[in-house]
FIKOLZA-1660 file (N, C-alpha, C; in steps of 0.1 Angstrom, whole numbers, plus 5000, padded with zeros to 4 digits):
% residues 147
   i   px   py   pz ch aa at
   1 5008 4986 5001  A  E  N
   1 4999 5000 5001  A  E CA
   1 5011 5014 4999  A  E  C
   2 5019 5012 5008  A  N  N
   2 5028 5025 5009  A  N CA
   2 5036 5026 4996  A  N  C
   3 5040 5014 4990  A  V  N
   3 5047 5017 4976  A  V CA
   3 5037 5019 4967  A  V  C
   4 5027 5016 4967  A  R  N
   4 5016 5022 4957  A  R CA
   4 5013 5037 4960  A  R  C
   5 5014 5041 4971  A  K  N
   5 5013 5056 4972  A  K CA
   5 5026 5065 4969  A  K  C
   6 5037 5057 4968  A  L  N
   6 5048 5064 4967  A  L CA
   6 5048 5065 4952  A  L  C
   7 5045 5055 4946  A  W  N
   7 5044 5055 4930  A  W CA
   7 5035 5064 4924  A  W  C
   8 5020 5064 4930  A  D  N
   8 5012 5075 4932  A  D CA
   8 5017 5090 4927  A  D  C
   9 5026 5093 4938  A  A  N
   9 5032 5107 4941  A  A CA
   9 5042 5109 4930  A  A  C
  10 5048 5099 4929  A  I  N
  10 5061 5101 4918  A  I CA
  10 5052 5106 4903  A  I  C
  11 5041 5096 4900  A  L  N
  11 5033 5097 4887  A  L CA
  11 5025 5110 4885  A  L  C
  12 5022 5118 4897  A  E  N
  12 5017 5129 4896  A  E CA
  12 5026 5140 4891  A  E  C
  13 5040 5139 4896  A  I  N
  13 5051 5147 4891  A  I CA
  13 5058 5147 4880  A  I  C
  14 5057 5133 4875  A  R  N
  14 5065 5131 4864  A  R CA
  14 5059 5119 4855  A  R  C
  15 5062 5117 4843  A  P  N
  15 5059 5105 4835  A  P CA
  15 5070 5094 4841  A  P  C
  16 5064 5080 4840  A  V  N
  16 5072 5069 4842  A  V CA
  16 5071 5060 4832  A  V  C
  17 5079 5056 4824  A  K  N
  17 5078 5046 4813  A  K CA
  17 5074 5034 4818  A  K  C
  18 5068 5029 4810  A  N  N
  18 5065 5015 4810  A  N CA
  18 5075 5006 4810  A  N  C
  19 5078 4996 4817  A  V  N
  19 5091 4988 4813  A  V CA
  19 5086 4976 4804  A  V  C
  20 5076 4971 4803  A  F  N
  20 5074 4960 4797  A  F CA
  20 5066 4964 4783  A  F  C
  21 5063 4976 4780  A  M  N
  21 5055 4979 4767  A  M CA
  21 5060 4992 4766  A  M  C
  22 5057 4997 4754  A  E  N
  22 5058 5013 4749  A  E CA
  22 5050 5020 4755  A  E  C
  23 5055 5034 4758  A  G  N
  23 5047 5044 4765  A  G CA
  23 5049 5045 4778  A  G  C
  24 5042 5053 4783  A  D  N
  24 5043 5056 4801  A  D CA
  24 5033 5050 4806  A  D  C
  25 5036 5048 4821  A  I  N
  25 5025 5044 4830  A  I CA
  25 5014 5050 4831  A  I  C
  26 5000 5045 4829  A  N  N
  26 4986 5052 4831  A  N CA
  26 4986 5051 4843  A  N  C
  27 4984 5066 4850  A  R  N
  27 4985 5066 4864  A  R CA
  27 4970 5061 4869  A  R  C
  28 4960 5060 4861  A  E  N
  28 4948 5056 4866  A  E CA
  28 4944 5043 4867  A  E  C
  29 4955 5035 4859  A  S  N
  29 4954 5020 4860  A  S CA
  29 4966 5012 4860  A  S  C
  30 4973 5009 4869  A  Y  N
  30 4986 5001 4871  A  Y CA
  30 4987 4992 4880  A  Y  C
  31 4995 4983 4882  A  A  N
  31 4999 4974 4891  A  A CA
  31 5015 4977 4898  A  A  C
  32 5016 4973 4911  A  V  N
  32 5029 4976 4915  A  V CA
  32 5033 4961 4915  A  V  C
  33 5043 4957 4908  A  D  N
  33 5047 4943 4907  A  D CA
  33 5063 4940 4911  A  D  C
  34 5066 4929 4913  A  H  N
  34 5082 4926 4916  A  H CA
  34 5086 4921 4901  A  H  C
  35 5099 4926 4899  A  F  N
  35 5108 4926 4889  A  F CA
  35 5113 4910 4891  A  F  C
  36 5118 4907 4900  A  I  N
  36 5120 4893 4903  A  I CA
  36 5110 4888 4912  A  I  C
  37 5100 4877 4909  A  P  N
  37 5090 4874 4915  A  P CA
  37 5089 4872 4930  A  P  C
  38 5081 4876 4937  A  R  N
  38 5079 4875 4952  A  R CA
  38 5081 4861 4955  A  R  C
  39 5076 4853 4950  A  N  N
  39 5077 4839 4954  A  N CA
  39 5091 4832 4954  A  N  C
  40 5101 4840 4947  A  F  N
  40 5112 4837 4949  A  F CA
  40 5123 4845 4959  A  F  C
  41 5119 4858 4958  A  V  N
  41 5127 4866 4968  A  V CA
  41 5119 4869 4982  A  V  C
  42 5108 4863 4983  A  M  N
  42 5101 4862 4996  A  M CA
  42 5099 4876 5004  A  M  C
  43 5101 4886 4997  A  N  N
  43 5100 4901 5003  A  N CA
  43 5093 4911 4994  A  N  C
  44 5089 4922 4999  A  D  N
  44 5084 4933 4990  A  D CA
  44 5094 4947 4990  A  D  C
  45 5106 4942 4987  A  E  N
  45 5116 4955 4987  A  E CA
  45 5114 4963 4977  A  E  C
  46 5116 4977 4982  A  L  N
  46 5113 4987 4975  A  L CA
  46 5122 4987 4959  A  L  C
  47 5134 4984 4962  A  W  N
  47 5143 4982 4949  A  W CA
  47 5139 4969 4938  A  W  C
  48 5129 4960 4943  A  N  N
  48 5124 4951 4931  A  N CA
  48 5110 4954 4928  A  N  C
  49 5105 4964 4933  A  L  N
  49 5089 4968 4928  A  L CA
  49 5088 4981 4918  A  L  C
  50 5081 4976 4907  A  I  N
  50 5079 4989 4899  A  I CA
  50 5066 4988 4895  A  I  C
  51 5060 4998 4890  A  P  N
  51 5047 5001 4883  A  P CA
  51 5046 4993 4872  A  P  C
  52 5036 4987 4866  A  M  N
  52 5035 4981 4853  A  M CA
  52 5020 4981 4851  A  M  C
  53 5015 4978 4839  A  D  N
  53 5004 4975 4832  A  D CA
  53 4998 4966 4839  A  D  C
  54 4984 4968 4845  A  E  N
  54 4979 4959 4853  A  E CA
  54 4974 4948 4844  A  E  C
  55 4972 4947 4832  A  N  N
  55 4967 4935 4821  A  N CA
  55 4980 4929 4820  A  N  C
  56 4993 4932 4820  A  L  N
  56 5003 4924 4821  A  L CA
  56 5006 4917 4833  A  L  C
  57 5003 4921 4842  A  N  N
  57 5008 4916 4856  A  N CA
  57 5006 4900 4858  A  N  C
  58 4993 4898 4852  A  S  N
  58 4986 4884 4856  A  S CA
  58 4996 4875 4844  A  S  C
  59 4998 4879 4835  A  S  N
  59 5004 4874 4820  A  S CA
  59 5023 4871 4826  A  S  C
  60 5028 4879 4832  A  K  N
  60 5041 4878 4837  A  K CA
  60 5041 4868 4851  A  K  C
  61 5029 4869 4857  A  N  N
  61 5031 4860 4869  A  N CA
  61 5041 4857 4876  A  N  C
  62 5044 4845 4879  A  N  N
  62 5059 4841 4885  A  N CA
  62 5069 4840 4877  A  N  C
  63 5071 4847 4865  A  K  N
  63 5082 4842 4856  A  K CA
  63 5092 4854 4858  A  K  C
  64 5105 4854 4856  A  L  N
  64 5114 4863 4853  A  L CA
  64 5114 4871 4842  A  L  C
  65 5114 4884 4842  A  P  N
  65 5113 4891 4830  A  P CA
  65 5125 4891 4821  A  P  C
  66 5127 4890 4810  A  D  N
  66 5139 4887 4800  A  D CA
  66 5147 4901 4804  A  D  C
  67 5161 4897 4812  A  W  N
  67 5169 4906 4814  A  W CA
  67 5173 4917 4804  A  W  C
  68 5179 4910 4792  A  D  N
  68 5182 4919 4782  A  D CA
  68 5173 4932 4776  A  D  C
  69 5161 4925 4777  A  A  N
  69 5150 4934 4772  A  A CA
  69 5145 4944 4780  A  A  C
  70 5144 4941 4797  A  Y  N
  70 5136 4950 4803  A  Y CA
  70 5146 4957 4816  A  Y  C
  71 5158 4951 4819  A  Y  N
  71 5167 4956 4829  A  Y CA
  71 5167 4971 4829  A  Y  C
  72 5170 4975 4816  A  K  N
  72 5176 4989 4815  A  K CA
  72 5163 5000 4820  A  K  C
  73 5154 4995 4816  A  K  N
  73 5139 5007 4817  A  K CA
  73 5136 5004 4833  A  K  C
  74 5137 4991 4837  A  F  N
  74 5135 4989 4854  A  F CA
  74 5143 4997 4861  A  F  C
  75 5156 4998 4854  A  C  N
  75 5166 5008 4864  A  C CA
  75 5167 5022 4861  A  C  C
  76 5160 5024 4849  A  D  N
  76 5155 5038 4847  A  D CA
  76 5144 5041 4857  A  D  C
  77 5135 5034 4859  A  N  N
  77 5124 5039 4867  A  N CA
  77 5129 5038 4882  A  N  C
  78 5140 5029 4887  A  Q  N
  78 5139 5029 4899  A  Q CA
  78 5152 5043 4902  A  Q  C
  79 5158 5048 4891  A  Y  N
  79 5165 5059 4892  A  Y CA
  79 5158 5073 4894  A  Y  C
  80 5146 5070 4884  A  I  N
  80 5136 5084 4887  A  I CA
  80 5130 5082 4899  A  I  C
  81 5126 5069 4906  A  L  N
  81 5122 5071 4919  A  L CA
  81 5132 5079 4929  A  L  C
  82 5144 5076 4931  A  N  N
  82 5152 5082 4939  A  N CA
  82 5156 5096 4936  A  N  C
  83 5156 5100 4923  A  E  N
  83 5158 5113 4919  A  E CA
  83 5143 5120 4922  A  E  C
  84 5133 5116 4925  A  T  N
  84 5121 5123 4927  A  T CA
  84 5121 5124 4940  A  T  C
  85 5123 5114 4950  A  I  N
  85 5125 5112 4965  A  I CA
  85 5134 5123 4970  A  I  C
  86 5144 5126 4965  A  Q  N
  86 5156 5136 4969  A  Q CA
  86 5153 5148 4967  A  Q  C
  87 5141 5151 4956  A  T  N
  87 5139 5164 4954  A  T CA
  87 5127 5171 4953  A  T  C
  88 5115 5159 4959  A  N  N
  88 5104 5168 4961  A  N CA
  88 5098 5161 4976  A  N  C
  89 5094 5171 4982  A  E  N
  89 5088 5167 4996  A  E CA
  89 5078 5158 4997  A  E  C
  90 5068 5156 4989  A  K  N
  90 5054 5148 4992  A  K CA
  90 5061 5135 4989  A  K  C
  91 5070 5134 4977  A  A  N
  91 5074 5120 4972  A  A CA
  91 5085 5114 4986  A  A  C
  92 5091 5123 4991  A  R  N
  92 5100 5119 5000  A  R CA
  92 5093 5113 5017  A  R  C
  93 5082 5123 5016  A  E  N
  93 5072 5118 5028  A  E CA
  93 5070 5104 5026  A  E  C
  94 5062 5100 5012  A  K  N
  94 5058 5087 5010  A  K CA
  94 5068 5076 5010  A  K  C
  95 5082 5080 5009  A  F  N
  95 5095 5071 5008  A  F CA
  95 5095 5067 5022  A  F  C
  96 5096 5078 5032  A  E  N
  96 5096 5074 5045  A  E CA
  96 5086 5065 5053  A  E  C
  97 5073 5064 5045  A  K  N
  97 5065 5054 5051  A  K CA
  97 5069 5043 5045  A  K  C
  98 5077 5041 5034  A  C  N
  98 5080 5027 5028  A  C CA
  98 5091 5021 5038  A  C  C
  99 5098 5031 5041  A  K  N
  99 5111 5024 5047  A  K CA
  99 5111 5012 5058  A  K  C
 100 5097 5013 5066  A  Q  N
 100 5096 5001 5079  A  Q CA
 100 5091 4991 5070  A  Q  C
 101 5086 4988 5060  A  H  N
 101 5081 4976 5055  A  H CA
 101 5089 4971 5043  A  H  C
 102 5094 4981 5035  A  N  N
 102 5099 4977 5020  A  N CA
 102 5114 4980 5017  A  N  C
 103 5119 4981 5030  A  L  N
 103 5133 4985 5029  A  L CA
 103 5141 4975 5043  A  L  C
 104 5143 4965 5040  A  N  N
 104 5145 4957 5052  A  N CA
 104 5163 4954 5054  A  N  C
 105 5168 4958 5042  A  S  N
 105 5183 4958 5041  A  S CA
 105 5188 4972 5045  A  S  C
 106 5200 4970 5050  A  I  N
 106 5205 4985 5053  A  I CA
 106 5212 4992 5039  A  I  C
 107 5216 4980 5028  A  W  N
 107 5225 4986 5017  A  W CA
 107 5216 4998 5008  A  W  C
 108 5204 4995 5007  A  P  N
 108 5197 5004 4997  A  P CA
 108 5198 5018 5003  A  P  C
 109 5195 5021 5018  A  L  N
 109 5195 5033 5022  A  L CA
 109 5211 5040 5021  A  L  C
 110 5220 5031 5022  A  E  N
 110 5233 5035 5023  A  E CA
 110 5242 5033 5009  A  E  C
 111 5236 5029 4998  A  E  N
 111 5243 5028 4985  A  E CA
 111 5235 5031 4976  A  E  C
 112 5220 5034 4975  A  L  N
 112 5211 5034 4963  A  L CA
 112 5205 5047 4966  A  L  C
 113 5192 5048 4976  A  Y  N
 113 5186 5058 4975  A  Y CA
 113 5193 5068 4985  A  Y  C
 114 5202 5073 4977  A  I  N
 114 5211 5086 4984  A  I CA
 114 5209 5100 4974  A  I  C
 115 5214 5110 4981  A  Q  N
 115 5212 5122 4973  A  Q CA
 115 5225 5124 4964  A  Q  C
 116 5221 5129 4950  A  K  N
 116 5233 5133 4940  A  K CA
 116 5241 5121 4937  A  K  C
 117 5234 5106 4937  A  I  N
 117 5240 5097 4932  A  I CA
 117 5241 5097 4917  A  I  C
 118 5252 5095 4910  A  E  N
 118 5252 5094 4897  A  E CA
 118 5245 5083 4889  A  E  C
 119 5239 5084 4878  A  K  N
 119 5233 5075 4872  A  K CA
 119 5239 5060 4872  A  K  C
 120 5250 5064 4867  A  E  N
 120 5260 5051 4862  A  E CA
 120 5262 5043 4875  A  E  C
 121 5265 5050 4888  A  R  N
 121 5269 5044 4901  A  R CA
 121 5256 5038 4905  A  R  C
 122 5243 5044 4903  A  F  N
 122 5231 5039 4909  A  F CA
 122 5228 5025 4900  A  F  C
 123 5229 5024 4886  A  F  N
 123 5227 5013 4878  A  F CA
 123 5237 5001 4882  A  F  C
 124 5250 5005 4885  A  N  N
 124 5261 4994 4891  A  N CA
 124 5255 4988 4903  A  N  C
 125 5254 4997 4912  A  V  N
 125 5248 4992 4924  A  V CA
 125 5235 4982 4926  A  V  C
 126 5227 4985 4916  A  L  N
 126 5214 4980 4916  A  L CA
 126 5219 4966 4910  A  L  C
 127 5226 4967 4899  A  Y  N
 127 5229 4954 4889  A  Y CA
 127 5236 4947 4900  A  Y  C
 128 5246 4950 4908  A  G  N
 128 5252 4942 4915  A  G CA
 128 5247 4933 4926  A  G  C
 129 5233 4942 4932  A  R  N
 129 5225 4935 4939  A  R CA
 129 5213 4927 4934  A  R  C
 130 5208 4931 4923  A  L  N
 130 5197 4924 4917  A  L CA
 130 5201 4912 4907  A  L  C
 131 5211 4912 4900  A  H  N
 131 5216 4903 4892  A  H CA
 131 5218 4889 4897  A  H  C
 132 5227 4889 4909  A  P  N
 132 5227 4877 4914  A  P CA
 132 5217 4869 4918  A  P  C
 133 5207 4877 4923  A  I  N
 133 5194 4872 4927  A  I CA
 133 5188 4866 4915  A  I  C
 134 5188 4874 4904  A  Y  N
 134 5181 4868 4889  A  Y CA
 134 5191 4856 4886  A  Y  C
 135 5201 4856 4887  A  E  N
 135 5208 4842 4881  A  E CA
 135 5204 4833 4889  A  E  C
 136 5202 4834 4903  A  S  N
 136 5200 4822 4913  A  S CA
 136 5184 4819 4909  A  S  C
 137 5177 4827 4905  A  A  N
 137 5162 4822 4903  A  A CA
 137 5161 4815 4890  A  A  C
 138 5170 4820 4881  A  M  N
 138 5172 4811 4868  A  M CA
 138 5176 4799 4871  A  M  C
 139 5187 4797 4877  A  T  N
 139 5192 4783 4881  A  T CA
 139 5182 4773 4889  A  T  C
 140 5173 4780 4896  A  Q  N
 140 5164 4771 4901  A  Q CA
 140 5151 4769 4893  A  Q  C
 141 5154 4775 4881  A  G  N
 141 5141 4768 4870  A  G CA
 141 5132 4778 4867  A  G  C
 142 5133 4791 4869  A  Y  N
 142 5121 4800 4867  A  Y CA
 142 5122 4803 4853  A  Y  C
 143 5110 4802 4848  A  D  N
 143 5110 4806 4836  A  D CA
 143 5109 4820 4830  A  D  C
 144 5115 4822 4818  A  I  N
 144 5120 4838 4812  A  I CA
 144 5104 4842 4806  A  I  C
 145 5102 4855 4809  A  W  N
 145 5089 4858 4804  A  W CA
 145 5094 4871 4795  A  W  C
 146 5089 4873 4784  A  K  N
 146 5091 4884 4776  A  K CA
 146 5076 4886 4768  A  K  C
 147 5074 4898 4772  A  N  N
 147 5060 4904 4766  A  N CA
 147 5058 4901 4750  A  N  C
% end
């Protein structure tokens, strides 16, 4: 619920690209989904959650999105999230409410969601944390989803 409110606040401020299809997220009709399926990561960490078209949410289900096709757009959206929470008070307030339930590790607050982080560094940090989890899910037999 708090993550949805955070993305609502961001979408009020600026457009966010749809990771899995052309165009922007429709503010009136979207779902918040896990990039790496929840039944693998077993958490609702903010750095793994993204807005997506609600119709695609059910087709993606518990599959891994094709890394090469979708990771960069996913990372772009996470970077937009960070830029917005650092520069907009309303978004920052929503982010603060997410911390208790959606940031259970210390690393995102120390390495990712920080002020003035350069985009390349942000991408490298997220890649370093997310890609090993993705690879592990592939090893465990999770299917690849490509819209």
